[in-house]
N, C-alpha and C positions, 0 to 999 in steps of 0.2 A: 370358113371353118372354125369349126368349135373350139374354144379354148378346152384344157385339160383341168378338171374340175382339181379344186385346190384340196389337199388332205392333211393329216397331222400325223398320217402314219409312216414308222418308219422308213416301214418298205420300200414306197415309193419314190424315196431320196436316194437308196444306194442303188446306183449302177454296178449289176452284175453280170455278165457271160450271157448267160440265158433269161434273168426273170423270173426263175421256176421258183416255188417257192421253196422244195428241197434246197437249190441252191444257194438261197438266203439265210437258211438255217444254219445252214454249211459255212455260210460267209460270217453268221454271226458268234458261231462259236469259236471261228477260229478269231474273231478280234473284237474282243469282250468288251478291249479297253474303248472301242469307235462305240459301241452302244450303252446309252446311257438316257436315264430319264431327261427330259427334258427339264429346265428352270422353271418352266410356270405351272408341270406338274409338281416339281418337288416342293412348291411355294404350296402351293395350294393343298396340300398333302401336309403339309408343316400347317399348315392355318386349320384345317380338320382336328389334327390331334390337341391343337391348342384349345379348340373349341371344347374338342371333349372329353379336357381335360377339366377342364371350368365346371362343366355340367357335373361331371363323375362328381368334382369336392363339392360344389353347391349339393346334391343330392346327402353330400356323405352329411351334409351341418346339418342338413335339414331333419335328417332322421332321429328316430328317437335313443336315446342309449338305453341298452340292456345289461344286465351284468351277465357274461359270460364264464366267467370264472366267481360264483358267488363266494363265502367265506365257506373256511374250511369248517368250521364246525359246525354248520348244516349239514353237512355229510357225515357225521358223528350221528345226528339224531334219528337220521332214515336212511339206513343202510343198506345195498341193493340183493341183499342175501336174505332178506329175511322175509320173503316169499314161500319159502320150502321148512 
């Protein structure tokens, strides 16, 4: 006798009448409170987001500073409409 393969899929844990994919989709639509990501998945994603934020902050701090809006006085020296 063979054992059933272990799976993390929620579809296999749900016992519905026919077991068809269409029926599972209907059940999932009718019971949104019972369908939720596992605690393991949520913790993993939270950790990934924290790491991503740390890396982003490190990139921002290591980059060079640029003057996005320089002094207003430099605009009067070089007006945009002087070409025509």
